[in-house]
C-alpha positions in Angstrom: 12.5 -1.9 68.8 15.3 -3.4 71.0 16.0 -2.2 74.2 20.1 -1.2 73.0 17.7 0.7 70.1 15.5 2.2 72.8 18.1 3.5 74.4 20.0 5.3 71.4 16.9 6.8 70.4 16.1 8.1 73.8 19.7 9.4 73.7 19.0 11.1 70.4 16.0 12.9 71.9 17.9 13.8 74.8 20.9 15.5 73.0 18.3 16.9 70.0 16.1 18.0 72.8 13.2 16.5 71.0 10.3 16.4 73.4 7.2 18.2 72.5 5.2 19.8 75.8 1.3 20.2 75.8 -0.7 21.9 78.3 -3.8 21.0 79.5 -6.4 23.0 81.5 -7.1 22.3 85.1 -10.9 24.1 85.5 -12.4 25.5 89.1 -16.4 25.0 88.2 -17.4 27.7 90.3 -15.1 30.0 89.9 -15.4 29.1 85.8 -12.0 29.8 85.3 -8.5 28.2 84.2 -6.5 27.5 87.5 -3.9 26.1 86.5 -2.1 23.9 83.7 -0.8 20.4 83.5 1.8 20.1 81.7 2.4 16.8 79.5 5.3 15.6 77.4 5.8 13.9 74.4 8.6 12.3 72.3 9.0 13.0 68.1 6.1 12.1 66.5 7.8 10.0 64.1 9.4 7.7 67.0 8.4 4.7 68.7 9.5 6.8 71.7 6.3 9.2 71.1 3.8 8.0 73.5 5.0 9.4 77.4 4.2 5.9 78.8 7.1 4.4 76.7 9.7 7.3 76.7 9.5 7.6 80.3 9.1 3.4 80.8 12.6 3.5 78.3 14.1 6.1 80.4 13.6 4.6 83.8 14.8 1.5 82.1 18.1 3.2 80.6 18.5 5.2 84.2 18.0 8.4 82.4 14.9 9.6 84.0 16.2 12.4 85.9 17.6 13.7 82.5 14.7 13.4 80.4 12.1 14.7 83.6 14.4 17.7 83.6 14.5 18.5 80.0 10.6 18.1 79.8 10.5 20.3 83.1 12.7 23.3 81.5 10.7 22.9 78.4 7.4 23.5 80.2 8.2 26.2 82.2 10.2 28.2 79.2 6.9 27.7 77.1 4.3 28.5 80.6 6.7 31.5 80.7 6.7 33.1 77.6 2.6 32.4 76.9 2.1 33.9 80.3 -0.5 31.1 80.8 -2.9 32.1 84.1 -3.1 30.1 87.3 -0.5 27.1 88.3 1.8 25.1 86.4 1.7 21.6 87.4 4.9 19.9 86.5 4.8 15.6 86.8 7.7 14.2 88.8 8.5 10.8 89.4 9.1 10.1 93.1 11.9 7.8 92.1 13.7 10.5 89.9 13.9 12.4 93.5 15.8 9.8 95.0 18.5 9.0 91.9 21.8 9.7 92.7 22.9 12.1 89.7 19.3 14.1 90.9 20.3 17.2 92.9 18.1 20.2 94.4 18.0 23.6 92.9 17.7 23.3 89.5 13.9 23.8 89.3 14.3 26.8 91.2 17.1 28.5 88.6 14.7 27.5 85.6 12.2 29.7 87.3 14.2 32.5 88.0 15.5 32.5 84.6 12.2 32.9 83.4 10.8 35.4 85.8 8.6 32.9 87.5 8.6 32.0 91.4 8.0 28.6 93.2 4.0 29.4 94.4 3.3 29.5 90.7 4.4 25.7 90.3 3.1 22.6 91.7 4.9 19.4 92.1 3.0 16.8 90.6 4.3 13.3 91.6 3.1 10.5 89.4 4.0 7.1 91.0 4.8 4.5 88.1 7.0 1.8 90.2 7.3 1.2 94.1 8.6 3.6 96.5 10.7 1.9 99.5 12.5 4.6 101.0 9.8 7.0 102.3 12.0 9.0 104.5 14.6 9.8 101.8 11.4 11.1 99.5 9.6 13.3 102.0 13.4 14.9 102.9 13.8 15.8 99.5 9.9 17.4 99.0 10.4 19.4 102.3 13.0 20.8 100.7 10.9 21.5 97.6 8.2 22.9 99.9 10.9 25.2 101.9 11.7 26.8 98.4 7.9 27.4 98.0 6.5 24.5 95.8 3.1 23.0 96.6 3.3 19.3 96.4 0.1 17.3 94.5 -0.4 13.6 94.4 -1.3 12.2 91.1 -3.8 9.2 90.1 -5.1 8.7 93.7 -6.1 5.0 93.9 -3.9 4.0 91.1 -0.7 3.9 92.5 1.4 1.2 94.4 1.1 3.2 97.8 -0.7 6.3 97.1 -2.7 6.6 100.5 0.6 5.7 102.5 2.1 9.2 100.4 -0.9 10.8 101.1 -0.9 10.2 104.7 3.0 10.8 105.0 3.6 13.8 102.9 0.3 15.6 103.3 0.3 16.9 99.9 -1.6 20.5 98.7 -3.3 18.7 96.0 -4.7 15.1 95.6 -6.1 13.8 91.9 -8.3 11.2 91.7 -7.6 8.6 89.4 -9.8 8.8 86.2 -11.1 5.2 86.9 -13.2 6.5 89.4 -14.3 9.4 87.6 -15.2 7.5 84.1 -19.3 6.6 84.4 -19.3 7.7 88.3 -22.9 8.8 87.1 -24.0 5.0 86.6 -22.0 3.7 89.6 -22.6 3.9 93.2 -19.8 2.6 94.0 -17.7 5.0 92.4 -19.5 7.8 94.3 -19.0 6.2 97.6 -15.2 6.1 97.0 -14.8 9.6 96.3 -17.2 10.8 98.7 -15.0 9.2 101.1 -11.6 10.7 99.6 -13.4 14.4 99.7 -14.0 13.0 103.6 -10.1 12.3 103.9 -9.2 15.6 102.0 -11.3 17.7 104.6 -9.6 16.4 107.6 -6.1 16.8 105.6 -7.0 20.5 103.7 -6.1 18.7 100.8 -7.5 20.4 97.7 -9.1 17.8 95.6 -8.7 17.2 91.6 -10.9 14.9 89.5 -9.4 14.4 86.0 -10.3 12.4 83.3 -14.1 13.8 83.1 -14.9 13.2 79.2 -19.2 13.3 79.6 -21.3 16.2 81.0 -23.2 13.9 83.5 -19.6 12.8 85.2 -19.0 16.6 85.6 -22.6 17.1 87.4 -22.4 14.5 89.7 -18.8 15.9 90.4 -20.4 19.3 91.4 -23.1 18.0 93.3 -20.5 16.2 95.5 -18.8 19.5 96.0 -16.0 18.7 93.9 -14.6 22.5 92.3 -11.6 21.7 90.3 -11.7 19.2 87.4 -9.9 18.4 84.1 -10.4 16.3 81.3 -11.0 16.1 77.5 -14.8 17.8 78.1 -13.2 20.8 79.5 -10.1 20.9 77.4 -7.6 18.6 75.5 -3.8 19.0 75.8 -2.4 21.7 73.6 0.7 23.1 72.3 -0.4 26.7 72.2 -3.6 26.9 74.5 -4.4 30.7 74.7 -7.9 30.1 73.8 -8.6 27.4 76.2 -10.1 29.8 78.4 -12.7 31.3 76.2 -13.7 27.7 74.5 -14.2 26.4 78.1 -16.4 28.9 79.0 -18.5 28.8 76.3 -18.9 25.3 76.4 -20.0 25.3 80.1 -22.7 28.3 79.1 -24.4 25.9 76.7 -24.5 23.2 79.3 -25.9 26.1 82.1 -28.2 26.9 79.5 -30.0 23.4 80.2 -30.2 23.7 83.7 -33.1 24.1 86.2 -35.7 26.4 86.3 -35.3 27.2 89.9 -34.9 30.8 90.8 -30.7 31.4 91.5 -29.6 34.7 93.2 -26.6 36.5 91.6 -23.9 38.4 93.2 -24.7 41.7 92.7 -26.5 42.4 96.0 -23.5 41.7 97.6 -20.7 43.3 95.5 -18.8 45.9 97.5 -17.0 48.2 95.3 -13.5 48.7 96.8 -10.4 49.6 94.5 -7.8 47.1 93.8 -4.2 47.8 94.2 -1.6 47.5 91.3 0.8 44.7 91.6 3.5 46.8 91.3 2.6 49.3 94.3 4.8 48.5 97.4 4.4 46.6 100.5 4.4 50.0 102.4 1.6 51.6 100.0 -0.3 49.1 100.8 -0.1 48.6 104.4 -0.6 52.5 104.5 -4.2 51.9 102.8 -5.0 49.2 105.1 -4.5 51.8 108.2 -6.3 54.5 106.3 -9.3 52.2 105.9 -9.7 49.9 109.1 -12.7 48.4 107.4 -10.9 46.8 104.8 -10.5 42.9 105.3 -9.0 42.2 102.1 -7.6 43.9 99.0 -7.3 42.7 95.3 -4.0 42.5 93.2 -4.2 43.4 90.0 -2.4 43.6 86.7 -2.6 46.0 84.0 -5.4 44.5 82.4 -7.6 44.9 85.7 -7.7 41.2 86.0 -6.7 39.4 89.5 -3.4 38.3 90.5 -3.9 37.9 93.9 -5.4 39.0 97.3 -3.7 40.3 100.1 -5.2 40.4 103.8 -4.8 42.9 106.2 -4.3 40.3 109.3 -1.3 38.7 107.7 0.2 41.7 106.2 0.1 43.3 109.3 1.4 39.8 111.1 4.4 39.9 108.8 5.4 43.8 108.8 5.2 43.1 112.5 8.6 41.0 112.6 12.1 42.1 113.2 13.2 44.0 110.3 10.1 43.4 108.2 10.5 46.8 107.0 13.6 46.9 105.5 13.4 43.6 104.3 9.9 43.9 102.6 8.7 47.5 102.4 10.1 48.7 99.1 9.0 45.7 97.3 6.1 45.3 95.0 3.0 43.6 96.9 3.2 40.9 94.4 6.2 39.8 96.7 3.7 39.0 99.3 0.1 38.5 98.0 -1.8 35.2 98.4 -2.1 33.6 95.0 -4.4 30.7 96.6 -7.7 33.1 96.1 -11.2 32.5 95.6 -12.7 34.4 92.3 -16.1 34.2 91.0 -18.3 36.0 88.0 -21.1 38.2 89.4 -23.5 36.2 87.4 -22.6 33.1 89.6 -25.6 32.1 91.6 -25.4 32.6 95.7 -26.1 28.5 96.2 -22.9 27.9 93.9 -20.9 30.1 95.7 -21.8 29.0 98.9 -21.5 25.2 98.1 -18.0 26.2 96.9 -17.1 28.2 100.5 -18.1 25.1 102.4 -16.0 22.9 100.9 -12.8 24.5 100.3 -10.4 23.4 102.4 -8.7 26.8 103.3 -11.2 29.2 103.3 -11.3 31.2 106.3 -14.8 33.1 107.0 -12.8 36.5 107.6 -11.9 36.5 104.4 -13.1 38.4 101.2 -13.6 36.9 97.8 -13.0 38.4 94.2 -15.7 39.5 92.2 -15.4 39.8 88.8 -17.7 41.4 85.6 -16.9 40.2 81.8 -13.8 39.0 83.4 -12.6 42.5 84.9 -12.4 43.1 88.9 -15.3 44.7 89.7 -15.2 44.3 93.3 -15.2 42.1 96.5 -17.6 40.0 98.2 -17.7 38.9 102.3 -17.9 35.1 102.9 -20.2 36.1 105.9 -22.8 37.7 103.7 -23.2 35.0 101.2 -23.9 32.6 104.0 -26.7 35.0 105.8 -28.4 35.3 102.2 -28.1 31.6 101.9 -29.8 31.5 105.1 -32.6 33.7 104.1 -33.2 32.0 100.9 -33.7 28.2 103.1 -35.9 30.3 105.3 -38.0 31.7 102.6 -38.2 27.6 100.8 -39.4 26.5 104.3 -41.9 29.1 104.6 -43.3 28.0 101.1 -43.0 24.4 101.7 -45.7 21.9 102.2 -45.2 20.8 105.9 -45.5 17.0 106.1 -42.8 16.4 102.7 -41.2 19.7 102.5 -41.3 19.8 98.7 -41.7 23.4 97.5 -45.4 24.3 97.6 -48.0 25.9 95.5 -46.0 29.7 95.6 -43.0 28.0 94.3 -44.7 25.5 92.0 -46.7 28.8 90.1 -43.3 30.8 90.7 -41.4 27.9 88.5 -44.0 27.6 85.8 -43.9 31.3 85.2 -40.3 31.2 84.8 -40.7 28.6 82.3 -43.1 30.9 80.2 -40.4 34.0 80.7 -37.6 31.9 79.6 -39.2 30.2 76.8 -38.2 26.8 78.2 -39.4 23.6 76.5 -40.8 20.8 79.2 -43.4 18.3 80.5 -46.2 19.4 83.5 -46.5 16.2 85.0 -49.6 16.4 87.4 -49.5 13.5 89.7 -52.9 11.8 92.1 -53.0 8.7 94.0 -56.2 6.7 93.4 -57.8 4.9 96.6 -55.9 7.1 98.6 -58.7 8.3 100.8 -60.5 4.9 101.5 -56.5 3.5 102.5 -56.4 6.5 105.0 -59.9 5.1 106.6 -58.5 1.6 106.5 -54.9 2.0 107.3 -54.9 5.3 109.2 -53.5 9.0 108.8 -50.1 7.8 110.0 -49.7 5.2 107.4 -51.1 7.7 104.5 -48.3 10.4 105.6 -45.5 7.7 105.2 -46.9 6.5 102.2 -46.8 10.7 100.9 -43.4 10.9 102.2 -42.1 7.8 100.7 -43.6 9.1 97.1 -42.0 12.5 98.0 -38.5 10.7 98.6 -39.3 8.7 95.0 -40.2 12.0 93.1 -36.9 13.8 94.3 -34.7 10.9 93.4 -36.2 10.8 89.7 -35.3 14.3 89.5 -32.4 15.8 87.7 -31.8 18.9 90.0 -30.1 20.6 87.1 -33.3 21.0 84.7 -36.6 19.3 86.9 -38.5 20.3 89.2 -40.8 18.9 92.1 -43.4 20.3 94.0 -46.3 19.1 96.4 -49.7 20.8 95.7 -51.1 19.5 98.3 -52.8 16.0 100.0 -52.2 13.1 97.7 -51.5 15.8 94.8 -47.6 16.4 93.2 -46.2 18.6 90.3 -43.4 17.4 88.2 -41.5 19.6 85.8 -39.7 17.4 83.7 -37.0 18.9 81.1 -34.9 15.4 80.8 -35.0 13.6 77.4 -35.8 10.5 78.7 -39.2 11.6 80.8 -41.3 8.7 79.9 -38.6 6.0 81.2 -38.6 8.4 84.4 -42.5 7.8 84.9 -42.3 3.7 84.3 -39.3 3.8 87.1 -41.8 6.4 89.4 -44.8 3.5 88.8 -42.2 0.6 90.1 -40.5 2.0 92.6 -44.2 3.6 94.4 -45.4 0.0 94.0 -42.3 -1.6 95.9 -43.0 1.3 98.6 -46.4 0.6 99.2 -46.0 -3.4 99.0 -44.8 -2.5 102.5 -48.1 -1.5 103.8 -50.7 -3.6 102.9 -52.4 -6.1 104.9 -52.2 -9.7 103.5 -55.7 -10.3 103.1 -56.0 -6.8 100.7 -52.9 -8.0 98.9 -54.6 -11.3 98.3 -57.9 -9.6 97.1 -56.1 -6.9 95.1 -58.1 -4.5 96.8 -60.1 -3.5 100.1 -63.3 -2.4 101.4 -63.9 1.2 102.5 -66.6 3.8 102.3 -66.5 6.0 99.3 -67.2 9.6 99.4 -71.0 9.1 99.3 -70.6 6.7 102.5 -71.3 3.7 100.5 -69.2 0.5 101.3 -67.5 -0.9 98.3 -64.4 -2.5 96.9 -61.1 -0.3 96.1 -58.4 -1.2 94.2 -54.7 -1.1 95.6 -52.8 2.6 95.5 -52.1 3.6 92.1 -50.6 6.4 90.3 -52.5 8.8 88.0 -50.5 11.6 85.8 -51.7 13.8 83.6 -48.8 15.3 81.2 -49.0 18.5 79.3 -46.6 19.5 76.7 -45.2 22.5 76.8 -43.0 24.0 73.7 -40.3 26.4 74.1 -42.7 29.0 72.1 -45.5 29.4 70.2 -47.9 28.6 72.6 -49.3 32.1 73.2 -49.6 31.5 77.0 -48.4 33.9 79.8 -50.5 32.7 82.5 -49.0 29.9 84.9 -52.6 29.3 86.0 -53.3 28.1 82.9 -51.0 25.6 82.7 -51.6 24.2 86.1 -55.4 24.0 84.9 -54.3 22.0 81.9 -52.1 19.8 83.9 -55.3 19.1 86.1 -57.6 18.2 83.2 -55.1 15.9 82.0 -55.1 14.2 85.3 -58.8 13.9 85.6 -58.7 12.2 82.2 -56.0 9.9 83.5 -58.1 8.7 86.6 -60.7 7.4 84.1 -58.1 4.4 83.7 -57.8 1.6 85.8 -54.0 0.8 87.2 -51.3 3.1 86.6 -51.7 5.7 83.8 -50.6 8.7 81.9 -52.6 10.6 79.8 -50.6 13.3 77.8 -52.0 16.1 76.1 -50.4 18.7 73.5 -50.7 22.4 74.3 -50.1 22.9 70.8 -49.0 20.7 67.8 -45.7 21.6 66.7 -45.1 19.3 64.1 -47.9 16.6 63.2 -47.7 13.3 65.0 -44.4 14.6 67.0 -46.9 14.2 70.1 -50.3 13.0 70.4 -53.2 12.7 73.0 -52.6 9.1 74.5 -53.6 7.1 77.2 -51.6 3.8 78.4 -52.5 1.8 81.2 
């Protein structure tokens, strides 16, 4: 298609308003809810301009970028309002369109008013497809948007021509990390370093990070562990014209993933729930202020809709400060509280763990210690929680873990190990229990001293932690040179082989040259007789625990069986793994075996 034909096709699309709008959800992982939708535009399905890249590139070439973007923007606002989608509407805007002569301010605000929306429901998402020369003019245009109440997002950080300069000069409220740095992040340490640097910059600038392009569970897990809360991608939801069912589908998807999480205990929020009646969004500002005056202990109130769902919060201090200004009572007193409520609020389900909520609170750029957060039960408002209570409970939990940790490695000791095994049995979870012991550790201590021996144990502890998936595996220190691994990862054999490789690399730095050459050393055995001992090796006894059908209820039995398998492994020289079945689920599926 020639440029003239593309121009004519574009004019036809603008004349007939033949663009469609899809909405892709943006999800808070800790809150497990949709916090917004990005509006994505497409040309007619039977047109060569169907692809958004081709459509907008043609508009840019033809000098019709502003006209196309305003059409797409209007369609997005109308559809978002009509479907009453939750959260914020993210509208893509090309920075160069703000600088075009035919662009004039006020049209977006008029669109919103005609649909009953307000600017604080909209995020202007800058999508950079061409170099920007006039930063001063662009900044002036964005200041105008901000003064009207819009928030600003910077899209595709790391992919644009000058995205870091845009970040430093425009100070956006949101920054989206380009999908290139998310794709395969679980396999690429350099990408993790990049995202970690972005998170540090975001904390300094108080910007909210959104990771886009997530297509794999492993990518999502890494981002959660790094502290990224807001995410977007096909794994969470594809762009749809009617995304009404997105929330339920997303929650079901997350529930199936969470079913495979770690057997570690995670205390829920029931104990922190403060039952405080919410405020309907139609109540007046004066009525809400009077309620704060009547109950001096209240920090915050949840603003609810007709379905008893939160739509915002109002804080006693900020509301009081607003109403102390001259003529504030005349200006705001009779207006609904929704006029002054804060839409950037934190809401979590009562089943969420304290650990998850704590991670969100500490990574949330705009969270203040004195503010409360909203707690839901079955999607409906249940009450409030206080930040300080979460932090206090987390501190108590860490102290308890420290009391039961091994004093050398700080790994969970015997009590947490027994609790972990009990949870496996209670929850009917399949796992492989790996009892790990060091061969020739006592003679090594006698020859090299207990200081070197402690270094070996500390190094082994670090290796075991690095090989565990914290969402489904567990590592504990029984005592001395005995460790317990609970592996639910499918690649458990590969992890044990990697354990041997890394352990040998660790120990290689400790041996004297003559001991390496002799592949061992002479030292007294347990009976005081001098004899040759081989270099340090690992013996691993593995017991397969199926999800059901085994009849075991006592975690002590499991530990005893794993110990027996370990003793069998120690009869084999070199690195050895002995696997035993608790019960034969299928003939030939898993057999007693030893490998050296």
